[in-house]
N, C-alpha and C positions, 0 to 999 in steps of 0.2 A: 503494499500500500503506500504510494507515494502522493502525498498531497501538498499543493502550494499555497499560499498566502489565502487564497478563496476556497480552500479546503475541498479542491477536487483533484481526481488522478489526470496524467496527460490524455487518456482517451476521451474523459469527460469534455476536457479542455479543447481538444482538437474537433470533437461533436458540436462544441456549443451549449454545453449543458452544464448547470450548477446544481448541487444540492442545498437545500434550504431546510430549516426547521418548520415541520410542517404547521404548527400553531402560530408563529410569531412571523415566519418569511424572512427570517434573519439568516445569516451564515450557521452553519449546524456547529455546536460545541465540538470541542476536542473528544469529550466524553461519547457524543453521539457518533462520531466520525469512528471512534474504535468499536463501538455497540455494532454500529453498521456493518464494519468490518467482519468482525466475528460472525455476525448473523448471516453473512455470504455463505459461511459453511451451512448453516442450517437451512437456507434455501435450496441449497444443492445436494442435500441428503437424500432426499426422497424423489427421485426421478426428476430432480430439478424442477419440481412443482411451486417453490418459492419464486422462480424466475416465470414460470408460465402463468403464474396467478397475475402477472401485470397485464395482460391481454384481456382478462375478465373483470378487473377491479375498476372501478367508477375514476378512483383518482389515478389510475394507472401506477398504482405503488405495489412493489414487491414486498415478500415477506420480510426482507431486511429493513425496508422503510419502514414498515407498518411497526416493526419492533423498535426502530432507532426514532420512529416520530419525524421521519423525513420525508421530502417529496424532491423530484427530481424535475426542473422546469429548463426549458431552453431560453439562453441567454440573448437577450437583445442586442444585435451589433451594428 
């Protein structure tokens, strides 16, 4: 996990995405970033259902986003 000052990884940066606190809309905290990273493992354990969930969720959140209380949004360029 490599995060820049905006708490995103290089892939999110290249895609113009950012991860925000779902409640406040602010940048996620270091604690949320770490929890989200650990939750990636849980999201992938059962046939990657945690990632597939994004396609069926109203807010397009994976399990790792729901557990860390985060949302991924496209950054205005």
